[in-house]
C-alpha positions as semicolon CSV with decimal commas, in nm:
position;residue;x (nm);y (nm);z (nm)
1;M;0,000;0,000;0,000
2;K;0,131;0,342;-0,091
3;Y;0,157;0,612;0,168
4;I;0,158;0,959;0,020
5;Y;0,291;1,278;0,167
6;S;0,033;1,536;0,071
7;I;0,257;1,817;-0,050
8;L;0,053;2,024;-0,293
9;I;0,217;2,176;-0,599
10;T;0,048;2,514;-0,629
11;L;0,133;2,741;-0,916
12;I;0,050;3,093;-1,015
13;G;-0,073;3,190;-1,361
14;F;-0,121;3,528;-1,523
15;T;-0,258;3,528;-1,879
16;S;-0,266;3,231;-2,110
17;S;0,003;3,136;-2,362
18;A;0,095;2,794;-2,498
19;Q;0,369;2,572;-2,367
20;D;0,610;2,391;-2,597
21;P;0,411;2,079;-2,702
22;R;0,732;1,871;-2,701
23;L;0,732;1,899;-2,322
24;F;0,423;1,674;-2,310
25;E;0,490;1,456;-2,614
26;N;0,802;1,286;-2,478
27;T;0,909;1,068;-2,191
28;W;1,219;1,238;-2,053
29;Y;1,514;1,051;-1,903
30;L;1,741;1,218;-1,650
31;Q;2,102;1,258;-1,764
32;N;2,248;1,482;-1,494
33;V;2,157;1,698;-1,197
34;I;2,391;1,992;-1,144
35;I;2,387;2,122;-0,786
36;D;2,609;2,423;-0,709
37;G;2,806;2,353;-1,026
38;Q;2,871;1,984;-0,942
39;D;2,760;1,699;-1,168
40;N;2,540;1,427;-1,013
41;F;2,483;1,151;-1,265
42;P;2,184;0,921;-1,204
43;P;2,227;0,558;-1,099
44;S;2,175;0,276;-1,345
45;N;2,108;-0,061;-1,183
46;D;1,841;-0,329;-1,154
47;E;1,636;-0,124;-0,907
48;V;1,673;0,208;-1,091
49;P;1,761;0,146;-1,457
50;Y;1,679;0,510;-1,540
51;V;1,505;0,814;-1,389
52;P;1,201;0,909;-1,602
53;L;1,003;1,233;-1,611
54;L;0,654;1,269;-1,757
55;I;0,449;1,588;-1,781
56;Y;0,087;1,537;-1,886
57;E;-0,083;1,805;-2,092
58;N;-0,443;1,723;-2,000
59;N;-0,398;1,795;-1,628
60;F;-0,046;1,946;-1,608
61;L;0,067;1,662;-1,384
62;L;0,440;1,612;-1,334
63;E;0,556;1,261;-1,243
64;T;0,911;1,141;-1,187
65;S;1,073;0,860;-0,991
66;V;1,392;0,710;-0,855
67;C;1,285;0,442;-0,605
68;N;0,996;0,659;-0,491
69;V;0,752;0,839;-0,718
70;G;0,719;1,214;-0,694
71;S;0,418;1,381;-0,852
72;G;0,214;1,698;-0,847
73;S;0,013;1,934;-1,062
74;L;0,173;2,230;-1,237
75;E;0,056;2,569;-1,351
76;F;0,259;2,767;-1,597
77;S;0,316;3,139;-1,590
78;F;0,097;3,296;-1,855
79;L;0,335;3,589;-1,893
80;D;0,612;3,351;-1,992
81;S;0,508;2,990;-2,049
82;S;0,863;2,861;-1,996
83;F;0,815;2,921;-1,620
84;F;0,618;2,699;-1,387
85;F;0,549;2,746;-1,018
86;T;0,533;2,485;-0,745
87;N;0,545;2,451;-0,368
88;G;0,626;2,081;-0,348
89;M;0,529;1,736;-0,469
90;T;0,375;1,421;-0,327
91;L;0,620;1,140;-0,252
92;T;0,563;0,773;-0,192
93;L;0,740;0,613;0,106
94;R;0,953;0,330;-0,026
95;N;1,293;0,215;0,087
96;C;1,559;0,178;-0,180
97;Q;1,719;-0,166;-0,163
98;N;2,037;-0,059;-0,342
99;P;2,243;0,164;-0,109
100;N;2,356;0,380;-0,404
101;N;2,001;0,489;-0,483
102;S;1,888;0,651;-0,157
103;P;2,155;0,926;-0,161
104;Y;2,061;1,009;-0,519
105;E;1,695;1,041;-0,424
106;G;1,799;1,301;-0,170
107;I;1,989;1,497;-0,433
108;Y;1,710;1,473;-0,689
109;F;1,395;1,526;-0,482
110;W;1,528;1,749;-0,205
111;D;1,837;1,930;-0,332
112;F;1,691;1,994;-0,678
113;Y;1,311;1,988;-0,652
114;N;1,327;2,081;-0,283
115;A;1,008;1,882;-0,221
116;G;0,805;2,017;0,066
117;Y;0,997;2,341;0,111
118;L;0,902;2,549;-0,191
119;T;0,673;2,850;-0,181
120;I;0,446;2,990;-0,450
121;N;0,711;3,254;-0,518
122;D;0,966;2,989;-0,623
123;F;0,962;2,905;-0,993
124;F;1,136;2,669;-1,230
125;Q;1,216;2,744;-1,592
126;Y;1,250;2,495;-1,875
127;A;1,406;2,500;-2,221
128;I;1,410;2,234;-2,495
129;V;1,695;2,205;-2,745
130;D;1,678;1,997;-3,065
131;N;2,020;1,869;-3,170
132;G;1,901;1,819;-3,527
133;N;1,885;1,438;-3,542
134;G;1,557;1,387;-3,357
135;S;1,718;1,385;-3,014
136;L;1,588;1,646;-2,769
137;I;1,740;1,783;-2,450
138;L;1,523;1,932;-2,176
139;T;1,689;2,154;-1,916
140;I;1,495;2,253;-1,605
141;T;1,650;2,529;-1,394
142;S;1,549;2,558;-1,029
143;P;1,484;2,885;-0,842
144;W;1,840;2,858;-0,705
145;G;2,012;2,811;-1,040
146;N;2,060;2,434;-1,019
147;E;1,986;2,229;-1,330
148;A;1,827;1,894;-1,416
149;I;1,909;1,780;-1,769
150;Y;1,691;1,522;-1,945
151;G;1,690;1,364;-2,289
152;N;1,411;1,198;-2,482
153;E;1,634;0,893;-2,527
154;I;1,781;0,658;-2,267
155;L;2,158;0,700;-2,248
156;S;2,399;0,507;-2,033
157;T;2,560;0,704;-1,753
158;L;2,898;0,657;-1,920
159;E;2,775;0,816;-2,243
160;V;2,700;1,137;-2,054
161;K;2,975;1,124;-1,795
162;D;3,261;1,052;-2,035
163;L;3,222;1,374;-2,232
164;R;3,411;1,624;-2,018
165;V;3,399;1,985;-2,132
166;T;3,461;2,316;-1,959
167;I;3,325;2,658;-2,051
168;Y;3,451;2,992;-1,919
169;P;3,408;3,269;-1,825
170;N;3,050;3,224;-1,709
171;P;2,889;3,476;-1,700
172;T;3,062;3,631;-1,999
173;T;3,045;3,974;-2,160
174;S;3,193;3,897;-2,501
175;V;3,393;3,575;-2,539
176;L;3,312;3,215;-2,443
177;N;3,593;2,958;-2,423
178;I;3,516;2,587;-2,456
179;E;3,772;2,319;-2,377
180;G;3,727;1,944;-2,415
181;H;3,929;1,634;-2,330
182;S;3,868;1,515;-2,685
183;L;3,813;1,674;-3,026
184;I;3,510;1,907;-3,025
185;E;3,325;1,837;-3,347
186;K;3,032;2,077;-3,319
187;V;2,908;2,360;-3,098
188;A;2,552;2,490;-3,129
189;I;2,429;2,790;-2,930
190;Y;2,059;2,813;-2,841
191;D;1,859;3,078;-2,661
192;F;1,615;2,996;-2,381
193;L;1,334;2,951;-2,635
194;G;1,531;2,673;-2,802
195;R;1,614;2,878;-3,112
196;D;1,937;2,792;-3,290
197;I;2,154;3,106;-3,275
198;L;2,494;2,988;-3,390
199;E;2,661;2,666;-3,510
200;I;3,027;2,592;-3,574
201;T;3,228;2,276;-3,648
202;P;3,571;2,355;-3,500
203;R;3,725;2,004;-3,483
204;D;3,960;2,120;-3,210
205;Q;3,995;2,068;-2,835
206;K;3,981;2,441;-2,766
207;V;3,718;2,676;-2,906
208;Q;3,669;3,049;-2,858
209;L;3,337;3,208;-2,953
210;D;3,278;3,578;-3,007
211;L;2,939;3,655;-2,848
212;N;2,936;4,032;-2,889
213;H;2,642;4,008;-3,129
214;L;2,421;3,832;-2,871
215;T;2,185;4,023;-2,647
216;A;2,210;3,976;-2,271
217;G;2,037;3,662;-2,145
218;I;2,063;3,290;-2,077
219;Y;2,193;3,058;-2,348
220;F;2,283;2,692;-2,395
221;A;2,590;2,548;-2,564
222;L;2,526;2,201;-2,712
223;I;2,872;2,047;-2,748
224;S;2,929;1,733;-2,958
225;S;3,239;1,514;-2,938
226;E;3,304;1,150;-3,029
227;G;2,933;1,082;-3,077
228;K;2,846;1,219;-2,732
229;Q;2,681;1,546;-2,632
230;R;2,677;1,774;-2,331
231;V;2,471;2,085;-2,269
232;K;2,624;2,374;-2,081
233;K;2,423;2,677;-1,975
234;F;2,586;3,020;-1,973
235;V;2,488;3,380;-1,918
236;K;2,571;3,661;-2,160
237;Q;2,584;3,993;-1,976
């Protein structure tokens, strides 16, 4: 029998505008949770083969799970439909059998989603990037600047973890440097609406981008190397 913590997700709306339909059309699979700049890759074992996320359009219900299932209803900001508001989520009470899974639940549900401690003034923002071959990447940014990165395809932890890239400075005023441990084959820059702003194919381990033509705001760098991809968020001031 499931025991549910009744933690209501309450959200504030303003005036209606449509959300990106791809948000509801896909099952999303967690690739990474970035807390205070540190990567936290999800477990992959018999108990937790992957960490899924579903958002249902008919009732704006969010559902995700590690060992336990977290769920709650969403309401999107009608001034900017990429924002949604919440003050928590319901959680089942199950014990993880694998000792590696419980700590990750804490990172995912409490450090990122902060279940049970949000207020109606705390909002998340999402952006969807299309890498051009049918693969989508969903990035959800928490009120505190942490990130959960999902894909619409199941990837092994090694596929995500093995692609090590660094970007700096962040924030930047004019130039963005990208350094990889392997040859960087492609860099695509997207704005927060998922629009493709810039693409280059440097085929080098070090890349420098001139961003003077970009307006101030939040952007994503989709970096491809050796058949793997990583998304890095940066701020142009």
